[in-house]
mmCIF file of the protein (N, C-alpha, C, O) and its ligand, coordinates in Angstrom:
data_MODEL
# 
_entry.id   MODEL 
# 
loop_
_entity.id 
_entity.type 
_entity.pdbx_number_of_molecules 
1 polymer     1 
2 non-polymer 1 
# 
_entity_poly.entity_id                      1 
_entity_poly.type                           'polypeptide(L)' 
_entity_poly.nstd_linkage                   no 
_entity_poly.nstd_monomer                   no 
_entity_poly.pdbx_seq_one_letter_code       MKYKFVKCECCNMNIPSEKCDLAAYSAVIDGKEHLFCCKNCAKEYEETKSK 
_entity_poly.pdbx_seq_one_letter_code_can   MKYKFVKCECCNMNIPSEKCDLAAYSAVIDGKEHLFCCKNCAKEYEETKSK 
_entity_poly.pdbx_strand_id                 A 
# 
loop_
_entity_poly_seq.entity_id 
_entity_poly_seq.num 
_entity_poly_seq.mon_id 
_entity_poly_seq.hetero 
1 1  MET n 
1 2  LYS n 
1 3  TYR n 
1 4  LYS n 
1 5  PHE n 
1 6  VAL n 
1 7  LYS n 
1 8  CYS n 
1 9  GLU n 
1 10 CYS n 
1 11 CYS n 
1 12 ASN n 
1 13 MET n 
1 14 ASN n 
1 15 ILE n 
1 16 PRO n 
1 17 SER n 
1 18 GLU n 
1 19 LYS n 
1 20 CYS n 
1 21 ASP n 
1 22 LEU n 
1 23 ALA n 
1 24 ALA n 
1 25 TYR n 
1 26 SER n 
1 27 ALA n 
1 28 VAL n 
1 29 ILE n 
1 30 ASP n 
1 31 GLY n 
1 32 LYS n 
1 33 GLU n 
1 34 HIS n 
1 35 LEU n 
1 36 PHE n 
1 37 CYS n 
1 38 CYS n 
1 39 LYS n 
1 40 ASN n 
1 41 CYS n 
1 42 ALA n 
1 43 LYS n 
1 44 GLU n 
1 45 TYR n 
1 46 GLU n 
1 47 GLU n 
1 48 THR n 
1 49 LYS n 
1 50 SER n 
1 51 LYS n 
# 
loop_
_struct_asym.id 
_struct_asym.entity_id 
A 1 
B 2 
# 
loop_
_chem_comp.id 
_chem_comp.type 
_chem_comp.mon_nstd_flag 
ALA 'L-peptide linking' y 
ASN 'L-peptide linking' y 
ASP 'L-peptide linking' y 
CYS 'L-peptide linking' y 
GLU 'L-peptide linking' y 
GLY 'peptide linking'   y 
HIS 'L-peptide linking' y 
ILE 'L-peptide linking' y 
LEU 'L-peptide linking' y 
LYS 'L-peptide linking' y 
MET 'L-peptide linking' y 
PHE 'L-peptide linking' y 
PRO 'L-peptide linking' y 
SER 'L-peptide linking' y 
THR 'L-peptide linking' y 
TYR 'L-peptide linking' y 
VAL 'L-peptide linking' y 
ZN  non-polymer         . 
# 
_pdbx_entity_nonpoly.entity_id   2 
_pdbx_entity_nonpoly.name        ? 
_pdbx_entity_nonpoly.comp_id     ZN 
# 
_pdbx_nonpoly_scheme.asym_id         B 
_pdbx_nonpoly_scheme.entity_id       2 
_pdbx_nonpoly_scheme.mon_id          ZN 
_pdbx_nonpoly_scheme.ndb_seq_num     1 
_pdbx_nonpoly_scheme.pdb_seq_num     101 
_pdbx_nonpoly_scheme.auth_seq_num    101 
_pdbx_nonpoly_scheme.pdb_mon_id      ZN 
_pdbx_nonpoly_scheme.auth_mon_id     ZN 
_pdbx_nonpoly_scheme.pdb_strand_id   A 
_pdbx_nonpoly_scheme.pdb_ins_code    . 
# 
loop_
_atom_site.group_PDB 
_atom_site.id 
_atom_site.type_symbol 
_atom_site.label_atom_id 
_atom_site.label_alt_id 
_atom_site.label_comp_id 
_atom_site.label_asym_id 
_atom_site.label_entity_id 
_atom_site.label_seq_id 
_atom_site.pdbx_PDB_ins_code 
_atom_site.Cartn_x 
_atom_site.Cartn_y 
_atom_site.Cartn_z 
_atom_site.occupancy 
_atom_site.B_iso_or_equiv 
_atom_site.pdbx_formal_charge 
_atom_site.auth_seq_id 
_atom_site.auth_comp_id 
_atom_site.auth_asym_id 
_atom_site.auth_atom_id 
_atom_site.pdbx_PDB_model_num 
ATOM   1   N  N  . MET A 1 1  ? 175.842 176.936 -79.590 1.00 0.00 ? 1   MET A N  1 
ATOM   2   C  CA . MET A 1 1  ? 174.741 177.615 -80.276 1.00 0.00 ? 1   MET A CA 1 
ATOM   3   C  C  . MET A 1 1  ? 174.037 178.587 -79.324 1.00 0.00 ? 1   MET A C  1 
ATOM   4   O  O  . MET A 1 1  ? 173.802 178.294 -78.151 1.00 0.00 ? 1   MET A O  1 
ATOM   5   N  N  . LYS A 1 2  ? 173.730 179.692 -79.853 1.00 0.00 ? 2   LYS A N  1 
ATOM   6   C  CA . LYS A 1 2  ? 173.060 180.696 -79.025 1.00 0.00 ? 2   LYS A CA 1 
ATOM   7   C  C  . LYS A 1 2  ? 171.613 180.850 -79.466 1.00 0.00 ? 2   LYS A C  1 
ATOM   8   O  O  . LYS A 1 2  ? 171.296 180.859 -80.655 1.00 0.00 ? 2   LYS A O  1 
ATOM   9   N  N  . TYR A 1 3  ? 170.768 180.968 -78.487 1.00 0.00 ? 3   TYR A N  1 
ATOM   10  C  CA . TYR A 1 3  ? 169.375 181.223 -78.805 1.00 0.00 ? 3   TYR A CA 1 
ATOM   11  C  C  . TYR A 1 3  ? 169.023 182.631 -78.360 1.00 0.00 ? 3   TYR A C  1 
ATOM   12  O  O  . TYR A 1 3  ? 169.221 183.020 -77.209 1.00 0.00 ? 3   TYR A O  1 
ATOM   13  N  N  . LYS A 1 4  ? 168.517 183.345 -79.275 1.00 0.00 ? 4   LYS A N  1 
ATOM   14  C  CA . LYS A 1 4  ? 168.094 184.697 -78.931 1.00 0.00 ? 4   LYS A CA 1 
ATOM   15  C  C  . LYS A 1 4  ? 166.578 184.707 -78.806 1.00 0.00 ? 4   LYS A C  1 
ATOM   16  O  O  . LYS A 1 4  ? 165.856 184.080 -79.581 1.00 0.00 ? 4   LYS A O  1 
ATOM   17  N  N  . PHE A 1 5  ? 166.138 185.427 -77.823 1.00 0.00 ? 5   PHE A N  1 
ATOM   18  C  CA . PHE A 1 5  ? 164.695 185.545 -77.673 1.00 0.00 ? 5   PHE A CA 1 
ATOM   19  C  C  . PHE A 1 5  ? 164.281 187.003 -77.833 1.00 0.00 ? 5   PHE A C  1 
ATOM   20  O  O  . PHE A 1 5  ? 164.940 187.927 -77.355 1.00 0.00 ? 5   PHE A O  1 
ATOM   21  N  N  . VAL A 1 6  ? 163.204 187.158 -78.502 1.00 0.00 ? 6   VAL A N  1 
ATOM   22  C  CA . VAL A 1 6  ? 162.619 188.486 -78.572 1.00 0.00 ? 6   VAL A CA 1 
ATOM   23  C  C  . VAL A 1 6  ? 161.233 188.400 -77.955 1.00 0.00 ? 6   VAL A C  1 
ATOM   24  O  O  . VAL A 1 6  ? 160.648 187.323 -77.849 1.00 0.00 ? 6   VAL A O  1 
ATOM   25  N  N  . LYS A 1 7  ? 160.732 189.531 -77.560 1.00 0.00 ? 7   LYS A N  1 
ATOM   26  C  CA . LYS A 1 7  ? 159.403 189.516 -76.963 1.00 0.00 ? 7   LYS A CA 1 
ATOM   27  C  C  . LYS A 1 7  ? 158.388 190.089 -77.922 1.00 0.00 ? 7   LYS A C  1 
ATOM   28  O  O  . LYS A 1 7  ? 158.611 191.103 -78.583 1.00 0.00 ? 7   LYS A O  1 
ATOM   29  N  N  . CYS A 1 8  ? 157.276 189.405 -77.972 1.00 0.00 ? 8   CYS A N  1 
ATOM   30  C  CA . CYS A 1 8  ? 156.164 189.943 -78.734 1.00 0.00 ? 8   CYS A CA 1 
ATOM   31  C  C  . CYS A 1 8  ? 155.771 191.284 -78.118 1.00 0.00 ? 8   CYS A C  1 
ATOM   32  O  O  . CYS A 1 8  ? 155.539 191.374 -76.912 1.00 0.00 ? 8   CYS A O  1 
ATOM   33  N  N  . GLU A 1 9  ? 155.700 192.300 -78.931 1.00 0.00 ? 9   GLU A N  1 
ATOM   34  C  CA . GLU A 1 9  ? 155.445 193.633 -78.390 1.00 0.00 ? 9   GLU A CA 1 
ATOM   35  C  C  . GLU A 1 9  ? 153.980 193.831 -78.030 1.00 0.00 ? 9   GLU A C  1 
ATOM   36  O  O  . GLU A 1 9  ? 153.599 194.874 -77.498 1.00 0.00 ? 9   GLU A O  1 
ATOM   37  N  N  . CYS A 1 10 ? 153.170 192.836 -78.319 1.00 0.00 ? 10  CYS A N  1 
ATOM   38  C  CA . CYS A 1 10 ? 151.757 192.935 -77.965 1.00 0.00 ? 10  CYS A CA 1 
ATOM   39  C  C  . CYS A 1 10 ? 151.450 192.146 -76.700 1.00 0.00 ? 10  CYS A C  1 
ATOM   40  O  O  . CYS A 1 10 ? 150.898 192.707 -75.753 1.00 0.00 ? 10  CYS A O  1 
ATOM   41  N  N  . CYS A 1 11 ? 151.790 190.865 -76.658 1.00 0.00 ? 11  CYS A N  1 
ATOM   42  C  CA . CYS A 1 11 ? 151.402 190.044 -75.514 1.00 0.00 ? 11  CYS A CA 1 
ATOM   43  C  C  . CYS A 1 11 ? 152.605 189.646 -74.646 1.00 0.00 ? 11  CYS A C  1 
ATOM   44  O  O  . CYS A 1 11 ? 152.453 188.911 -73.670 1.00 0.00 ? 11  CYS A O  1 
ATOM   45  N  N  . ASN A 1 12 ? 153.805 190.137 -75.007 1.00 0.00 ? 12  ASN A N  1 
ATOM   46  C  CA . ASN A 1 12 ? 155.017 189.893 -74.215 1.00 0.00 ? 12  ASN A CA 1 
ATOM   47  C  C  . ASN A 1 12 ? 155.454 188.427 -74.165 1.00 0.00 ? 12  ASN A C  1 
ATOM   48  O  O  . ASN A 1 12 ? 156.215 188.035 -73.280 1.00 0.00 ? 12  ASN A O  1 
ATOM   49  N  N  . MET A 1 13 ? 154.987 187.639 -75.087 1.00 0.00 ? 13  MET A N  1 
ATOM   50  C  CA . MET A 1 13 ? 155.417 186.261 -75.154 1.00 0.00 ? 13  MET A CA 1 
ATOM   51  C  C  . MET A 1 13 ? 156.832 186.187 -75.720 1.00 0.00 ? 13  MET A C  1 
ATOM   52  O  O  . MET A 1 13 ? 157.199 186.937 -76.624 1.00 0.00 ? 13  MET A O  1 
ATOM   53  N  N  . ASN A 1 14 ? 157.622 185.256 -75.160 1.00 0.00 ? 14  ASN A N  1 
ATOM   54  C  CA . ASN A 1 14 ? 158.969 185.074 -75.682 1.00 0.00 ? 14  ASN A CA 1 
ATOM   55  C  C  . ASN A 1 14 ? 158.931 184.319 -77.008 1.00 0.00 ? 14  ASN A C  1 
ATOM   56  O  O  . ASN A 1 14 ? 158.289 183.277 -77.142 1.00 0.00 ? 14  ASN A O  1 
ATOM   57  N  N  . ILE A 1 15 ? 159.627 184.873 -77.958 1.00 0.00 ? 15  ILE A N  1 
ATOM   58  C  CA . ILE A 1 15 ? 159.680 184.243 -79.268 1.00 0.00 ? 15  ILE A CA 1 
ATOM   59  C  C  . ILE A 1 15 ? 161.130 183.878 -79.559 1.00 0.00 ? 15  ILE A C  1 
ATOM   60  O  O  . ILE A 1 15 ? 161.994 184.754 -79.535 1.00 0.00 ? 15  ILE A O  1 
ATOM   61  N  N  . PRO A 1 16 ? 161.417 182.625 -79.830 1.00 0.00 ? 16  PRO A N  1 
ATOM   62  C  CA . PRO A 1 16 ? 162.774 182.288 -80.235 1.00 0.00 ? 16  PRO A CA 1 
ATOM   63  C  C  . PRO A 1 16 ? 163.051 182.860 -81.617 1.00 0.00 ? 16  PRO A C  1 
ATOM   64  O  O  . PRO A 1 16 ? 162.339 182.551 -82.573 1.00 0.00 ? 16  PRO A O  1 
ATOM   65  N  N  . SER A 1 17 ? 164.063 183.676 -81.725 1.00 0.00 ? 17  SER A N  1 
ATOM   66  C  CA . SER A 1 17 ? 164.320 184.348 -82.993 1.00 0.00 ? 17  SER A CA 1 
ATOM   67  C  C  . SER A 1 17 ? 165.414 183.651 -83.787 1.00 0.00 ? 17  SER A C  1 
ATOM   68  O  O  . SER A 1 17 ? 166.063 184.259 -84.638 1.00 0.00 ? 17  SER A O  1 
ATOM   69  N  N  . GLU A 1 18 ? 165.607 182.393 -83.505 1.00 0.00 ? 18  GLU A N  1 
ATOM   70  C  CA . GLU A 1 18 ? 166.615 181.603 -84.196 1.00 0.00 ? 18  GLU A CA 1 
ATOM   71  C  C  . GLU A 1 18 ? 166.411 181.670 -85.707 1.00 0.00 ? 18  GLU A C  1 
ATOM   72  O  O  . GLU A 1 18 ? 167.346 181.876 -86.480 1.00 0.00 ? 18  GLU A O  1 
ATOM   73  N  N  . LYS A 1 19 ? 165.167 181.491 -86.087 1.00 0.00 ? 19  LYS A N  1 
ATOM   74  C  CA . LYS A 1 19 ? 164.809 181.671 -87.495 1.00 0.00 ? 19  LYS A CA 1 
ATOM   75  C  C  . LYS A 1 19 ? 163.796 182.791 -87.539 1.00 0.00 ? 19  LYS A C  1 
ATOM   76  O  O  . LYS A 1 19 ? 162.594 182.566 -87.678 1.00 0.00 ? 19  LYS A O  1 
ATOM   77  N  N  . CYS A 1 20 ? 164.300 183.990 -87.421 1.00 0.00 ? 20  CYS A N  1 
ATOM   78  C  CA . CYS A 1 20 ? 163.391 185.104 -87.165 1.00 0.00 ? 20  CYS A CA 1 
ATOM   79  C  C  . CYS A 1 20 ? 162.305 185.248 -88.215 1.00 0.00 ? 20  CYS A C  1 
ATOM   80  O  O  . CYS A 1 20 ? 161.197 185.694 -87.918 1.00 0.00 ? 20  CYS A O  1 
ATOM   81  N  N  . ASP A 1 21 ? 162.624 184.869 -89.443 1.00 0.00 ? 21  ASP A N  1 
ATOM   82  C  CA . ASP A 1 21 ? 161.615 185.042 -90.472 1.00 0.00 ? 21  ASP A CA 1 
ATOM   83  C  C  . ASP A 1 21 ? 160.418 184.129 -90.256 1.00 0.00 ? 21  ASP A C  1 
ATOM   84  O  O  . ASP A 1 21 ? 159.282 184.465 -90.592 1.00 0.00 ? 21  ASP A O  1 
ATOM   85  N  N  . LEU A 1 22 ? 160.705 182.968 -89.686 1.00 0.00 ? 22  LEU A N  1 
ATOM   86  C  CA . LEU A 1 22 ? 159.633 181.988 -89.544 1.00 0.00 ? 22  LEU A CA 1 
ATOM   87  C  C  . LEU A 1 22 ? 159.031 181.981 -88.148 1.00 0.00 ? 22  LEU A C  1 
ATOM   88  O  O  . LEU A 1 22 ? 157.831 181.764 -87.977 1.00 0.00 ? 22  LEU A O  1 
ATOM   89  N  N  . ALA A 1 23 ? 159.876 182.220 -87.154 1.00 0.00 ? 23  ALA A N  1 
ATOM   90  C  CA . ALA A 1 23 ? 159.431 182.070 -85.773 1.00 0.00 ? 23  ALA A CA 1 
ATOM   91  C  C  . ALA A 1 23 ? 158.618 183.255 -85.298 1.00 0.00 ? 23  ALA A C  1 
ATOM   92  O  O  . ALA A 1 23 ? 157.778 183.128 -84.407 1.00 0.00 ? 23  ALA A O  1 
ATOM   93  N  N  . ALA A 1 24 ? 158.866 184.385 -85.883 1.00 0.00 ? 24  ALA A N  1 
ATOM   94  C  CA . ALA A 1 24 ? 158.165 185.569 -85.413 1.00 0.00 ? 24  ALA A CA 1 
ATOM   95  C  C  . ALA A 1 24 ? 157.540 186.301 -86.583 1.00 0.00 ? 24  ALA A C  1 
ATOM   96  O  O  . ALA A 1 24 ? 157.957 186.168 -87.733 1.00 0.00 ? 24  ALA A O  1 
ATOM   97  N  N  . TYR A 1 25 ? 156.566 187.048 -86.260 1.00 0.00 ? 25  TYR A N  1 
ATOM   98  C  CA . TYR A 1 25 ? 155.905 187.857 -87.269 1.00 0.00 ? 25  TYR A CA 1 
ATOM   99  C  C  . TYR A 1 25 ? 156.348 189.296 -87.096 1.00 0.00 ? 25  TYR A C  1 
ATOM   100 O  O  . TYR A 1 25 ? 156.169 189.879 -86.027 1.00 0.00 ? 25  TYR A O  1 
ATOM   101 N  N  . SER A 1 26 ? 156.907 189.854 -88.106 1.00 0.00 ? 26  SER A N  1 
ATOM   102 C  CA . SER A 1 26 ? 157.358 191.238 -87.999 1.00 0.00 ? 26  SER A CA 1 
ATOM   103 C  C  . SER A 1 26 ? 156.506 192.136 -88.881 1.00 0.00 ? 26  SER A C  1 
ATOM   104 O  O  . SER A 1 26 ? 156.053 191.757 -89.960 1.00 0.00 ? 26  SER A O  1 
ATOM   105 N  N  . ALA A 1 27 ? 156.316 193.314 -88.380 1.00 0.00 ? 27  ALA A N  1 
ATOM   106 C  CA . ALA A 1 27 ? 155.540 194.277 -89.133 1.00 0.00 ? 27  ALA A CA 1 
ATOM   107 C  C  . ALA A 1 27 ? 156.163 195.650 -88.972 1.00 0.00 ? 27  ALA A C  1 
ATOM   108 O  O  . ALA A 1 27 ? 156.688 195.985 -87.911 1.00 0.00 ? 27  ALA A O  1 
ATOM   109 N  N  . VAL A 1 28 ? 156.101 196.425 -90.009 1.00 0.00 ? 28  VAL A N  1 
ATOM   110 C  CA . VAL A 1 28 ? 156.615 197.788 -89.928 1.00 0.00 ? 28  VAL A CA 1 
ATOM   111 C  C  . VAL A 1 28 ? 155.465 198.726 -89.598 1.00 0.00 ? 28  VAL A C  1 
ATOM   112 O  O  . VAL A 1 28 ? 154.528 198.903 -90.376 1.00 0.00 ? 28  VAL A O  1 
ATOM   113 N  N  . ILE A 1 29 ? 155.572 199.316 -88.422 1.00 0.00 ? 29  ILE A N  1 
ATOM   114 C  CA . ILE A 1 29 ? 154.542 200.242 -87.959 1.00 0.00 ? 29  ILE A CA 1 
ATOM   115 C  C  . ILE A 1 29 ? 155.207 201.571 -87.637 1.00 0.00 ? 29  ILE A C  1 
ATOM   116 O  O  . ILE A 1 29 ? 156.181 201.621 -86.887 1.00 0.00 ? 29  ILE A O  1 
ATOM   117 N  N  . ASP A 1 30 ? 154.684 202.627 -88.199 1.00 0.00 ? 30  ASP A N  1 
ATOM   118 C  CA . ASP A 1 30 ? 155.267 203.950 -88.011 1.00 0.00 ? 30  ASP A CA 1 
ATOM   119 C  C  . ASP A 1 30 ? 156.729 204.011 -88.444 1.00 0.00 ? 30  ASP A C  1 
ATOM   120 O  O  . ASP A 1 30 ? 157.530 204.740 -87.860 1.00 0.00 ? 30  ASP A O  1 
ATOM   121 N  N  . GLY A 1 31 ? 157.064 203.239 -89.471 1.00 0.00 ? 31  GLY A N  1 
ATOM   122 C  CA . GLY A 1 31 ? 158.420 203.267 -89.997 1.00 0.00 ? 31  GLY A CA 1 
ATOM   123 C  C  . GLY A 1 31 ? 159.424 202.483 -89.184 1.00 0.00 ? 31  GLY A C  1 
ATOM   124 O  O  . GLY A 1 31 ? 160.618 202.497 -89.482 1.00 0.00 ? 31  GLY A O  1 
ATOM   125 N  N  . LYS A 1 32 ? 158.943 201.791 -88.148 1.00 0.00 ? 32  LYS A N  1 
ATOM   126 C  CA . LYS A 1 32 ? 159.818 200.977 -87.300 1.00 0.00 ? 32  LYS A CA 1 
ATOM   127 C  C  . LYS A 1 32 ? 159.417 199.527 -87.399 1.00 0.00 ? 32  LYS A C  1 
ATOM   128 O  O  . LYS A 1 32 ? 158.238 199.198 -87.534 1.00 0.00 ? 32  LYS A O  1 
ATOM   129 N  N  . GLU A 1 33 ? 160.419 198.654 -87.330 1.00 0.00 ? 33  GLU A N  1 
ATOM   130 C  CA . GLU A 1 33 ? 160.095 197.241 -87.386 1.00 0.00 ? 33  GLU A CA 1 
ATOM   131 C  C  . GLU A 1 33 ? 159.787 196.721 -85.990 1.00 0.00 ? 33  GLU A C  1 
ATOM   132 O  O  . GLU A 1 33 ? 160.557 196.927 -85.052 1.00 0.00 ? 33  GLU A O  1 
ATOM   133 N  N  . HIS A 1 34 ? 158.673 196.057 -85.867 1.00 0.00 ? 34  HIS A N  1 
ATOM   134 C  CA . HIS A 1 34 ? 158.272 195.480 -84.590 1.00 0.00 ? 34  HIS A CA 1 
ATOM   135 C  C  . HIS A 1 34 ? 158.102 193.980 -84.751 1.00 0.00 ? 34  HIS A C  1 
ATOM   136 O  O  . HIS A 1 34 ? 157.733 193.487 -85.817 1.00 0.00 ? 34  HIS A O  1 
ATOM   137 N  N  . LEU A 1 35 ? 158.381 193.267 -83.667 1.00 0.00 ? 35  LEU A N  1 
ATOM   138 C  CA . LEU A 1 35 ? 158.260 191.817 -83.721 1.00 0.00 ? 35  LEU A CA 1 
ATOM   139 C  C  . LEU A 1 35 ? 157.093 191.337 -82.878 1.00 0.00 ? 35  LEU A C  1 
ATOM   140 O  O  . LEU A 1 35 ? 156.855 191.815 -81.768 1.00 0.00 ? 35  LEU A O  1 
ATOM   141 N  N  . PHE A 1 36 ? 156.384 190.390 -83.435 1.00 0.00 ? 36  PHE A N  1 
ATOM   142 C  CA . PHE A 1 36 ? 155.232 189.823 -82.740 1.00 0.00 ? 36  PHE A CA 1 
ATOM   143 C  C  . PHE A 1 36 ? 155.247 188.308 -82.888 1.00 0.00 ? 36  PHE A C  1 
ATOM   144 O  O  . PHE A 1 36 ? 155.956 187.759 -83.731 1.00 0.00 ? 36  PHE A O  1 
ATOM   145 N  N  . CYS A 1 37 ? 154.452 187.643 -82.055 1.00 0.00 ? 37  CYS A N  1 
ATOM   146 C  CA . CYS A 1 37 ? 154.406 186.181 -82.121 1.00 0.00 ? 37  CYS A CA 1 
ATOM   147 C  C  . CYS A 1 37 ? 153.541 185.726 -83.289 1.00 0.00 ? 37  CYS A C  1 
ATOM   148 O  O  . CYS A 1 37 ? 153.726 184.633 -83.823 1.00 0.00 ? 37  CYS A O  1 
ATOM   149 N  N  . CYS A 1 38 ? 152.617 186.553 -83.669 1.00 0.00 ? 38  CYS A N  1 
ATOM   150 C  CA . CYS A 1 38 ? 151.716 186.154 -84.743 1.00 0.00 ? 38  CYS A CA 1 
ATOM   151 C  C  . CYS A 1 38 ? 151.103 187.385 -85.401 1.00 0.00 ? 38  CYS A C  1 
ATOM   152 O  O  . CYS A 1 38 ? 151.268 188.518 -84.951 1.00 0.00 ? 38  CYS A O  1 
ATOM   153 N  N  . LYS A 1 39 ? 150.406 187.115 -86.458 1.00 0.00 ? 39  LYS A N  1 
ATOM   154 C  CA . LYS A 1 39 ? 149.799 188.181 -87.239 1.00 0.00 ? 39  LYS A CA 1 
ATOM   155 C  C  . LYS A 1 39 ? 148.750 188.939 -86.426 1.00 0.00 ? 39  LYS A C  1 
ATOM   156 O  O  . LYS A 1 39 ? 148.623 190.160 -86.525 1.00 0.00 ? 39  LYS A O  1 
ATOM   157 N  N  . ASN A 1 40 ? 148.006 188.187 -85.624 1.00 0.00 ? 40  ASN A N  1 
ATOM   158 C  CA . ASN A 1 40 ? 146.952 188.810 -84.825 1.00 0.00 ? 40  ASN A CA 1 
ATOM   159 C  C  . ASN A 1 40 ? 147.496 189.863 -83.884 1.00 0.00 ? 40  ASN A C  1 
ATOM   160 O  O  . ASN A 1 40 ? 146.922 190.941 -83.736 1.00 0.00 ? 40  ASN A O  1 
ATOM   161 N  N  . CYS A 1 41 ? 148.630 189.531 -83.239 1.00 0.00 ? 41  CYS A N  1 
ATOM   162 C  CA . CYS A 1 41 ? 149.237 190.473 -82.310 1.00 0.00 ? 41  CYS A CA 1 
ATOM   163 C  C  . CYS A 1 41 ? 149.713 191.726 -83.037 1.00 0.00 ? 41  CYS A C  1 
ATOM   164 O  O  . CYS A 1 41 ? 149.589 192.840 -82.529 1.00 0.00 ? 41  CYS A O  1 
ATOM   165 N  N  . ALA A 1 42 ? 150.248 191.528 -84.211 1.00 0.00 ? 42  ALA A N  1 
ATOM   166 C  CA . ALA A 1 42 ? 150.703 192.670 -84.996 1.00 0.00 ? 42  ALA A CA 1 
ATOM   167 C  C  . ALA A 1 42 ? 149.547 193.596 -85.325 1.00 0.00 ? 42  ALA A C  1 
ATOM   168 O  O  . ALA A 1 42 ? 149.663 194.821 -85.267 1.00 0.00 ? 42  ALA A O  1 
ATOM   169 N  N  . LYS A 1 43 ? 148.447 192.987 -85.664 1.00 0.00 ? 43  LYS A N  1 
ATOM   170 C  CA . LYS A 1 43 ? 147.256 193.743 -86.016 1.00 0.00 ? 43  LYS A CA 1 
ATOM   171 C  C  . LYS A 1 43 ? 146.721 194.500 -84.799 1.00 0.00 ? 43  LYS A C  1 
ATOM   172 O  O  . LYS A 1 43 ? 146.355 195.673 -84.873 1.00 0.00 ? 43  LYS A O  1 
ATOM   173 N  N  . GLU A 1 44 ? 146.692 193.784 -83.688 1.00 0.00 ? 44  GLU A N  1 
ATOM   174 C  CA . GLU A 1 44 ? 146.187 194.369 -82.461 1.00 0.00 ? 44  GLU A CA 1 
ATOM   175 C  C  . GLU A 1 44 ? 147.045 195.551 -82.027 1.00 0.00 ? 44  GLU A C  1 
ATOM   176 O  O  . GLU A 1 44 ? 146.536 196.601 -81.635 1.00 0.00 ? 44  GLU A O  1 
ATOM   177 N  N  . TYR A 1 45 ? 148.343 195.355 -82.106 1.00 0.00 ? 45  TYR A N  1 
ATOM   178 C  CA . TYR A 1 45 ? 149.276 196.413 -81.717 1.00 0.00 ? 45  TYR A CA 1 
ATOM   179 C  C  . TYR A 1 45 ? 149.094 197.633 -82.608 1.00 0.00 ? 45  TYR A C  1 
ATOM   180 O  O  . TYR A 1 45 ? 149.075 198.770 -82.138 1.00 0.00 ? 45  TYR A O  1 
ATOM   181 N  N  . GLU A 1 46 ? 148.964 197.378 -83.876 1.00 0.00 ? 46  GLU A N  1 
ATOM   182 C  CA . GLU A 1 46 ? 148.792 198.466 -84.832 1.00 0.00 ? 46  GLU A CA 1 
ATOM   183 C  C  . GLU A 1 46 ? 147.522 199.238 -84.553 1.00 0.00 ? 46  GLU A C  1 
ATOM   184 O  O  . GLU A 1 46 ? 147.494 200.466 -84.634 1.00 0.00 ? 46  GLU A O  1 
ATOM   185 N  N  . GLU A 1 47 ? 146.478 198.513 -84.227 1.00 0.00 ? 47  GLU A N  1 
ATOM   186 C  CA . GLU A 1 47 ? 145.198 199.152 -83.928 1.00 0.00 ? 47  GLU A CA 1 
ATOM   187 C  C  . GLU A 1 47 ? 145.265 199.959 -82.646 1.00 0.00 ? 47  GLU A C  1 
ATOM   188 O  O  . GLU A 1 47 ? 144.699 201.049 -82.560 1.00 0.00 ? 47  GLU A O  1 
ATOM   189 N  N  . THR A 1 48 ? 145.963 199.421 -81.643 1.00 0.00 ? 48  THR A N  1 
ATOM   190 C  CA . THR A 1 48 ? 146.116 200.129 -80.388 1.00 0.00 ? 48  THR A CA 1 
ATOM   191 C  C  . THR A 1 48 ? 146.910 201.408 -80.570 1.00 0.00 ? 48  THR A C  1 
ATOM   192 O  O  . THR A 1 48 ? 146.618 202.439 -79.964 1.00 0.00 ? 48  THR A O  1 
ATOM   193 N  N  . LYS A 1 49 ? 147.921 201.314 -81.419 1.00 0.00 ? 49  LYS A N  1 
ATOM   194 C  CA . LYS A 1 49 ? 148.809 202.465 -81.651 1.00 0.00 ? 49  LYS A CA 1 
ATOM   195 C  C  . LYS A 1 49 ? 148.117 203.582 -82.407 1.00 0.00 ? 49  LYS A C  1 
ATOM   196 O  O  . LYS A 1 49 ? 148.353 204.763 -82.153 1.00 0.00 ? 49  LYS A O  1 
ATOM   197 N  N  . SER A 1 50 ? 147.271 203.199 -83.328 1.00 0.00 ? 50  SER A N  1 
ATOM   198 C  CA . SER A 1 50 ? 146.674 204.204 -84.189 1.00 0.00 ? 50  SER A CA 1 
ATOM   199 C  C  . SER A 1 50 ? 145.513 204.929 -83.520 1.00 0.00 ? 50  SER A C  1 
ATOM   200 O  O  . SER A 1 50 ? 144.940 205.860 -84.087 1.00 0.00 ? 50  SER A O  1 
ATOM   201 N  N  . LYS A 1 51 ? 145.170 204.495 -82.306 1.00 0.00 ? 51  LYS A N  1 
ATOM   202 C  CA . LYS A 1 51 ? 144.066 205.132 -81.607 1.00 0.00 ? 51  LYS A CA 1 
ATOM   203 C  C  . LYS A 1 51 ? 144.537 206.241 -80.688 1.00 0.00 ? 51  LYS A C  1 
ATOM   204 O  O  . LYS A 1 51 ? 143.721 206.880 -80.023 1.00 0.00 ? 51  LYS A O  1 
HETATM 205 ZN ZN . ZN  B 2 .  ? 151.817 188.102 -79.198 1.00 0.00 2 101 ZN  A ZN 1 
# 
């Protein structure tokens, strides 16, 4: 079995993407899909980007 890890694009935490839908929070920002550890990070990243 292989475990893939992705990094939260906001806080750089490693997220196991084994069950990507559940383990990570993804959001589409600027037409691109980004992965985050949680909703808060997604929000924060989006706010940082839009400034
Ligand atoms: Zn995060």
